[in-house]
C-alpha positions as CSV (number, residue, x, y, z in Angstrom):
1,M,-2.0,7.4,-31.0
2,N,-5.5,7.8,-29.4
3,V,-4.5,5.6,-26.5
4,W,-1.5,7.9,-25.8
5,L,-3.6,11.0,-26.1
6,I,-6.1,9.6,-23.6
7,L,-3.4,8.5,-21.2
8,I,-1.8,12.0,-21.3
9,C,-5.1,13.8,-20.9
10,M,-6.2,11.6,-17.9
11,G,-2.8,12.1,-16.3
12,L,-3.2,15.9,-16.7
13,V,-6.8,15.7,-15.2
14,T,-5.5,13.6,-12.3
15,Y,-2.7,16.1,-11.7
16,A,-5.1,19.0,-11.8
17,I,-7.4,17.5,-9.3
18,R,-4.6,16.8,-6.8
19,L,-3.0,20.2,-7.4
20,S,-6.4,21.9,-6.8
21,M,-6.8,20.3,-3.4
22,I,-3.3,21.2,-2.4
23,L,-3.8,24.8,-3.5
24,L,-7.2,25.0,-1.8
25,L,-6.0,23.5,1.5
26,E,-3.0,25.8,1.5
27,R,-5.2,28.9,1.6
28,M,-7.7,27.9,4.2
29,D,-7.5,26.7,7.8
30,V,-8.3,23.0,8.0
31,P,-10.0,21.9,11.2
32,P,-8.0,19.5,13.4
33,I,-10.5,16.7,12.9
34,I,-10.1,16.9,9.1
35,Q,-6.3,17.0,9.5
36,W,-6.5,13.9,11.6
37,G,-8.7,12.2,9.1
38,L,-6.3,13.0,6.2
39,Y,-3.4,11.8,8.3
40,L,-5.1,8.3,8.6
41,V,-5.9,7.9,4.9
42,P,-2.5,6.4,3.7
43,P,-2.5,3.6,6.4
44,A,-6.1,2.8,5.7
45,V,-5.6,2.6,1.9
46,L,-2.4,0.5,2.4
47,T,-4.2,-1.8,4.7
48,A,-7.1,-2.2,2.3
49,I,-4.7,-3.2,-0.5
50,I,-2.3,-5.5,1.5
51,F,-4.5,-7.5,3.9
52,P,-6.8,-9.2,1.3
53,E,-3.7,-10.4,-0.5
54,L,-2.1,-11.7,2.7
55,L,-5.2,-13.3,4.3
56,M,-7.2,-14.4,1.2
57,P,-4.7,-15.3,-1.6
58,N,-7.2,-17.4,-3.5
59,G,-10.3,-15.5,-2.6
60,T,-11.0,-17.5,0.6
61,L,-9.7,-16.9,4.1
62,Y,-6.4,-18.9,4.5
63,L,-4.8,-18.8,7.9
64,S,-2.2,-21.5,8.1
65,F,1.5,-22.1,7.9
66,G,1.0,-23.0,4.3
67,N,0.1,-19.4,3.4
68,V,3.5,-18.2,2.3
69,R,2.2,-14.7,1.7
70,L,1.0,-14.4,5.2
71,L,4.2,-15.7,6.7
72,A,6.3,-13.3,4.5
73,G,4.0,-10.4,5.4
74,V,4.3,-11.1,9.1
75,L,8.1,-11.2,8.8
76,A,8.1,-7.9,6.8
77,A,5.8,-6.3,9.4
78,M,8.3,-7.3,12.2
79,V,11.2,-5.8,10.2
80,A,9.2,-2.6,9.6
81,W,8.3,-2.3,13.3
82,H,11.8,-3.0,14.5
83,T,13.8,-1.0,11.9
84,K,11.4,1.6,10.5
85,N,13.2,1.2,7.2
86,V,10.9,0.9,4.2
87,L,13.5,-0.4,1.7
88,L,14.7,-3.1,4.1
89,T,11.1,-4.1,4.9
90,I,10.4,-4.5,1.2
91,A,13.6,-6.4,0.6
92,V,13.1,-8.8,3.5
93,G,9.5,-9.4,2.6
94,M,10.2,-10.2,-1.0
95,A,13.2,-12.4,-0.1
96,A,11.1,-14.2,2.5
97,L,8.3,-14.7,0.0
98,W,10.6,-16.1,-2.7
99,V,12.4,-18.5,-0.2
100,L,9.1,-19.7,1.3
101,Q,7.6,-20.3,-2.1
102,M,10.6,-22.5,-3.0
103,V,10.6,-24.3,0.3
104,I,6.8,-24.7,1.0
105,A,5.1,-24.6,-2.4
């Protein structure tokens, strides 16, 4: 029961922090440089999460055709660039990863 109470309370705290920023930014004029910085946060965070998994699957830099994650990621990036469709990108990337793992690994 304590774990659930902690999870619910932390969820409420997280929601309150995010809502406070939304309400604060709604009432004030945000300088263009801050708007540009906020615009760049999602791609930066996504890059920080994805690239280490693609380039360093075992903790060391691994740039070769044996790196199935990198190959699947490159294919997914090409699909994303060409189609701009998120669901298709995820589907192609996952299918490529599974197929490459069966074929190469």
